[in-house]
VOGU-3710 file (C-alpha; in Angstrom, 3 decimals, decimal comma):
1> mvrsylailk> 0,000/0,000/0,000  2,791/2,418/0,949  4,654/1,905/-2,339  1,861/3,293/-4,474  1,788/6,504/-2,445  5,576/6,870/-2,341  5,716/6,418/-6,117  3,513/9,409/-6,892  5,226/11,575/-4,264  8,560/11,021/-6,074
11> ipgalafsaa> 7,236/12,947/-9,064  9,170/16,272/-9,239  7,409/18,916/-7,170  4,642/16,609/-5,925  5,826/16,272/-2,331  6,311/20,034/-2,037  2,851/21,052/-3,233  1,106/18,234/-1,351  2,838/19,168/1,926  2,203/22,899/1,469
21> glmarfggam> -1,421/22,189/0,593  -1,730/20,099/3,746  -0,488/23,012/5,834  -2,947/25,405/4,201  -5,840/22,997/4,795  -5,119/22,699/8,511  -6,434/26,222/8,972  -9,752/25,379/7,351  -10,162/22,329/9,567  -9,909/24,490/12,688
31> vgigtvlmiq> -12,151/27,432/11,772  -15,514/25,768/12,442  -14,911/24,298/15,875  -12,611/27,203/16,814  -15,442/29,647/16,128  -18,004/27,553/18,016  -15,763/27,174/21,081  -14,831/30,864/21,137  -18,346/32,258/20,708  -19,963/29,794/23,113
41> alyqsygqag> -17,361/30,550/25,771  -17,446/34,341/25,346  -21,149/34,831/24,518  -22,710/31,716/26,178  -24,827/30,775/23,156  -24,701/27,797/20,823  -27,232/29,513/18,590  -24,996/32,545/18,002  -22,003/30,259/17,539  -23,950/28,332/14,915
51> ilaaansvaw> -24,944/31,540/13,115  -21,331/32,703/12,854  -20,118/29,276/11,743  -22,930/29,151/9,186  -22,120/32,632/7,857  -18,488/31,619/7,403  -19,453/28,388/5,625  -21,917/30,064/3,249  -19,414/32,799/2,413  -16,713/30,188/1,844
61> avgtailshl> -19,022/28,173/-0,412  -19,964/31,179/-2,551  -16,436/32,566/-2,619  -14,918/29,219/-3,551  -17,219/28,878/-6,562  -16,305/32,356/-7,800  -12,582/32,151/-7,063  -12,173/28,701/-8,621  -13,712/29,951/-11,867  -11,215/32,808/-11,885
71> vdrhgqrrim> -8,379/30,379/-11,155  -9,213/28,332/-14,260  -9,021/31,532/-16,306  -6,042/33,299/-14,686  -4,057/30,765/-12,632  -3,775/29,797/-8,947  -1,068/32,191/-7,772  -2,532/35,341/-9,302  -5,964/34,823/-7,759  -5,460/32,860/-4,544
81> lptalvsava> -2,353/34,302/-2,907  -3,795/37,779/-2,194  -7,221/36,453/-1,206  -5,711/33,983/1,290  -3,896/36,852/3,010  -7,127/38,865/3,164  -8,810/35,876/4,808  -6,139/35,764/7,528  -6,589/39,485/8,246  -10,372/39,074/8,507
91> ltalvvlalc> -10,022/36,163/10,955  -7,696/38,302/13,072  -10,318/41,059/13,174  -12,941/38,484/14,208  -10,818/37,359/17,161  -10,098/40,917/18,303  -13,765/41,934/18,194  -14,850/38,789/20,046  -12,314/39,389/22,822  -13,687/42,920/23,119
101> hapigwlipc> -17,207/41,424/23,446  -18,430/43,425/20,489  -22,038/42,806/19,384  -22,434/39,636/17,307  -23,559/41,771/14,378  -20,093/43,302/14,237  -18,472/39,859/14,001  -20,569/38,643/11,079  -18,881/40,803/8,361  -15,468/39,553/9,517
111> tivagftggs> -16,419/35,892/9,339  -18,071/36,443/5,941  -14,953/38,086/4,476  -12,719/35,382/5,965  -14,852/32,646/4,466  -15,353/34,283/1,080  -11,631/34,809/0,490  -10,427/31,537/2,022  -10,678/29,447/-1,139  -10,246/25,692/-1,408
121> pgamvrarwn> -6,611/24,534/-1,136  -7,829/20,945/-1,466  -9,268/21,639/-4,926  -6,069/23,450/-5,934  -3,930/20,495/-4,835  -6,111/18,017/-6,739  -5,932/20,207/-9,843  -2,133/20,054/-9,613  -2,211/16,271/-9,335  -4,421/16,158/-12,408
131> yvlddprdlh> -1,830/18,318/-14,185  1,269/16,259/-13,297  -0,269/12,769/-13,697  -1,422/11,007/-16,840  -2,291/7,501/-15,637  -5,878/7,243/-14,229  -4,653/4,675/-11,676  -2,041/7,104/-10,363  -4,671/9,837/-10,228  -6,934/7,535/-8,175
141> tafslessld> -4,032/6,999/-5,757  -3,325/10,750/-5,592  -6,962/11,650/-4,924  -7,061/8,951/-2,242  -3,944/10,376/-0,627  -5,378/13,887/-0,591  -8,716/12,744/0,831  -6,854/10,952/3,610  -4,724/14,033/4,246  -7,952/16,039/4,418
151> eitfavgpvl> -9,077/13,731/7,193  -5,769/14,024/9,006  -6,312/17,769/9,140  -9,774/17,151/10,588  -8,287/14,659/13,063  -5,516/16,922/14,340  -7,047/20,352/13,701  -10,089/20,086/15,993  -7,976/18,547/18,775  -5,476/21,398/18,525
161> atwlstsvnp> -8,230/24,020/18,330  -10,008/22,514/21,353  -6,829/22,363/23,418  -5,939/25,961/22,565  -9,477/27,164/23,310  -9,948/25,310/26,602  -6,393/25,468/27,960  -4,971/28,762/26,697  -7,763/31,185/25,780  -11,225/30,825/24,206
171> aaglagpivl> -9,981/32,748/21,162  -6,727/30,802/20,800  -8,488/28,109/18,758  -8,597/30,526/15,825  -4,890/31,357/16,055  -4,073/28,162/14,147  -6,183/29,017/11,088  -4,592/32,463/10,926  -0,988/31,226/11,082  -1,325/27,956/9,183
181> gaggalvfys> -3,718/29,283/6,566  -1,578/32,285/5,637  1,737/30,432/5,921  0,569/27,412/3,935  -0,960/29,583/1,222  2,220/31,632/0,887  4,312/28,495/0,319  1,792/26,625/-1,831  0,936/29,402/-4,267  4,630/30,273/-4,625
191> lratqpqiip> 5,298/26,865/-6,227  5,001/27,740/-9,900  6,449/24,643/-11,607  3,430/22,452/-10,789  0,780/25,115/-11,225  -1,684/23,930/-13,887  -1,366/25,758/-17,163  -4,345/27,771/-18,332  -6,141/25,779/-21,038  -7,312/28,011/-23,901
201> lpahshehrr> -11,024/27,800/-24,563  -11,962/26,132/-27,867  -13,143/28,473/-30,577  -16,899/29,129/-30,496  -17,170/27,152/-27,250  -19,971/28,031/-24,867  -18,941/25,537/-22,165  -17,214/28,228/-20,104  -20,496/30,168/-19,901  -22,671/27,218/-18,994
211> fllafpgiam> -23,766/27,019/-15,365  -21,796/24,158/-13,844  -24,832/22,474/-12,286  -26,343/22,240/-15,780  -23,818/19,569/-16,753  -25,527/16,157/-16,437  -24,976/14,405/-13,114  -23,179/17,289/-11,381  -26,204/18,488/-9,382  -26,750/14,998/-7,965
221> vlgvgalmga> -23,167/14,668/-6,744  -23,195/18,166/-5,265  -26,553/17,486/-3,595  -25,141/14,453/-1,827  -22,101/16,533/-0,879  -24,361/19,236/0,606  -26,190/16,681/2,760  -22,892/15,228/3,931  -21,827/18,768/4,774  -25,010/19,236/6,815
231> lfgslditvv> -24,086/16,057/8,658  -20,613/17,402/9,482  -21,837/20,880/10,399  -24,430/19,570/12,826  -21,973/17,014/14,200  -19,306/19,616/15,054  -21,573/21,713/17,242  -23,417/18,681/18,664  -20,206/17,012/19,837  -19,228/20,202/21,675
241> aattawdvrp> -22,674/20,336/23,298  -22,683/16,623/24,196  -19,211/16,605/25,735  -20,087/19,771/27,657  -23,221/18,083/29,032  -21,137/15,026/29,984  -18,642/17,366/31,706  -15,777/16,359/29,389  -15,730/19,393/27,081  -11,936/19,162/26,415
251> lsglvlgvms> -12,580/15,805/24,712  -14,763/17,341/21,982  -11,869/17,832/19,589  -10,550/14,338/20,316  -13,928/12,767/19,513  -14,094/14,596/16,179  -10,474/13,671/15,548  -11,145/9,967/16,068  -13,843/10,080/13,400  -11,389/11,705/11,012
261> vgsaigglay> -8,749/9,081/11,816  -11,253/6,412/10,803  -11,872/8,305/7,585  -8,139/8,640/6,866  -7,612/4,906/7,380  -10,555/4,113/5,127  -9,258/6,478/2,448  -5,701/5,104/2,458  -6,918/1,512/2,278  -9,383/2,349/-0,482
271> gargwvsplw> -6,837/4,250/-2,554  -4,178/1,553/-2,407  -6,422/-0,892/-4,281  -7,288/-0,849/-7,955  -11,049/-1,048/-8,489  -12,867/-2,494/-11,489  -16,450/-1,831/-10,368  -18,116/1,283/-11,860  -17,341/4,571/-10,165  -21,015/5,522/-9,782
281> rrftigvcil> -21,711/2,259/-7,932  -18,846/2,720/-5,488  -20,021/6,273/-4,825  -23,560/5,091/-4,065  -22,392/2,287/-1,776  -20,150/4,652/0,192  -22,952/7,175/0,726  -25,324/4,446/1,923  -22,780/2,978/4,353  -22,139/6,437/5,819
291> gvtvcslffa> -25,853/7,237/6,056  -26,578/4,042/7,966  -23,564/4,057/10,311  -24,079/7,628/11,565  -27,387/6,521/13,070  -25,392/4,869/15,875  -24,230/8,312/17,073  -27,721/9,096/18,352  -27,476/6,320/20,943  -24,051/7,243/22,354
301> tnawvlgvcg> -24,123/7,668/26,137  -20,608/9,015/26,736  -17,620/10,434/24,867  -15,870/7,076/24,505  -18,867/5,346/22,925  -19,345/8,382/20,705  -15,719/8,148/19,598  -16,030/4,453/18,703  -19,244/5,008/16,749  -17,682/7,987/15,007
311> fvaglaiapt> -14,607/5,953/14,047  -16,742/3,257/12,412  -18,850/5,809/10,544  -15,720/7,684/9,533  -14,350/4,711/7,593  -16,786/5,522/4,774  -16,176/9,293/4,588  -12,898/9,551/2,661  -13,724/6,787/0,134  -17,012/8,538/-0,616
321> finanaligh> -15,293/11,873/-1,210  -12,601/10,194/-3,318  -15,338/8,868/-5,585  -17,187/12,200/-5,564  -14,060/14,079/-6,696  -13,376/11,463/-9,361  -16,953/11,767/-10,632  -16,689/15,539/-10,815  -13,413/15,284/-12,720  -15,056/12,857/-15,125
331> lvpatrlteg> -18,172/14,932/-15,734  -16,835/18,478/-16,225  -14,754/19,822/-19,162  -10,986/19,979/-18,625  -11,136/23,775/-18,954  -13,267/23,935/-15,801  -11,666/21,236/-13,664  -10,672/23,455/-10,723  -14,118/25,021/-10,701  -15,781/21,604/-10,731
341> lawlgtgigi> -13,655/20,278/-7,873  -14,226/23,470/-5,884  -17,988/23,289/-6,436  -18,040/20,027/-4,491  -16,525/21,975/-1,612  -19,135/24,664/-2,199  -21,928/22,127/-1,826  -20,339/20,777/1,335  -19,863/24,296/2,700  -23,499/25,199/2,146
351> gvsigsmtag> -24,502/21,980/3,884  -22,177/22,685/6,801  -23,708/26,128/7,265  -27,258/24,757/7,266  -26,300/21,926/9,593  -24,443/24,067/12,129  -27,110/26,784/12,211  -29,984/24,300/12,495  -28,276/22,121/15,083  -27,236/25,157/17,153
361> aiidrfgfhg> -30,818/26,430/17,373  -32,206/22,974/18,188  -29,543/22,309/20,830  -30,333/25,601/22,584  -33,956/24,436/22,858  -33,843/20,635/23,179  -30,290/19,770/24,224  -27,606/17,771/22,434  -29,959/14,862/21,614  -31,724/17,198/19,189
371> gfacvvvagl> -28,358/17,870/17,564  -27,727/14,170/17,051  -31,175/13,898/15,473  -30,022/16,499/12,907  -26,940/14,370/12,190  -29,019/11,238/11,627  -31,563/12,988/9,398  -28,806/14,472/7,220  -27,106/11,085/6,873  -30,289/9,274/5,896
381> lacvlgliaa> -31,258/11,964/3,377  -27,821/11,653/1,784  -28,376/7,909/1,534  -31,770/8,387/-0,125  -30,448/10,954/-2,618  -27,505/8,688/-3,409  -29,881/5,863/-4,319  -32,008/8,195/-6,450  -28,881/9,495/-8,209  -27,437/6,046/-8,971
391> pilkavtkar> -29,276/5,318/-12,260  -28,693/8,892/-13,465  -24,973/8,747/-12,734  -24,785/5,330/-14,370  -26,277/6,658/-17,605  -24,219/9,861/-17,600  -20,873/8,152/-16,963  -21,562/5,546/-19,652  -22,380/8,288/-22,148  -19,241/10,229/-21,199
401> daadratavl> -17,048/7,116/-21,528  -18,509/6,443/-24,979  -17,824/10,039/-26,036  -14,237/9,819/-24,764  -13,657/6,611/-26,724  -15,060/8,184/-29,889  -12,805/11,218/-29,435  -9,774/8,963/-28,926  -10,501/7,117/-32,159  -10,745/10,367/-34,102
//
């Protein structure tokens, strides 16, 4: 298993951009729980914490869609380096205002600007892999590696943010996103050799003007991604509420980290194997496994049981996202690859915002059990949509494969 990953990392420049991208992504993994912990501690409200986290997620989702389109037209460095620095400045302003106990309304513009300009380093890294690799099997391995690295950031990031927030200062959990996000972006976007070249648009082509969700199959994949995002958004704030009720609040980051460890293990194991079954089928199976296994979270009675249940459910997360990214890459034109990959993050971000805002309001009224109900509902809806999407994705991928074969013959 290790050999396949080491082989792609030996490609010139690959280790550098993958490592820098990992650093940049750590910041994003800490923003959500860092915001929730800071606002709840300073303002004593899960509802307000959920609103701020939701505002950041929505802004990130919208901004990512816009910025990724610009990246495909003008390049990663030119667009993303200045916006990443703006995001760090906005997060700093958010922390300062919160420590001054400014009205929540004052904090919302800061979190919106930080989210809107944050971008999606994960999509940028995957676009670079797509640029430096030609073999589909190597690309499968690379996407698997990056999905597992995503989960490592969500395993370590929340633990670090929780420790900083509970042991140092309630606002310290957002120090990581500021330092890591800006530092990682500076290194990553400075690596020019592996930056994807801008692909000229074909003459008389209207594909660059077509709304991305209008491409067949894309809306289904993004819809499932949005529901999975709602699951994660509601889970983040619910775990904080549950561990607080169980009087083990410092374990909240660890519990979320354990789930991400399970996902990373699942992703690495999945990526090391070559698969012959259709991509659409593997995507559907992964969504259904995740939707069913998250139901166990509702019955957790303490942090340790919650961690075990989260680990089992997490095993299906990374493989599902690996397949989702591969489907997006298969269904969108090459001239809009970064935008397509980023739109998956947009769907997830919108889902996270809805999940965190909804769960925060329900927790304030009904306690953490209501939050777990939100998690279960989101998981089951994702499962249902995945089953509905299966025949559509089957038809679309078959048609795309046939078109690719015809083009190759010509």
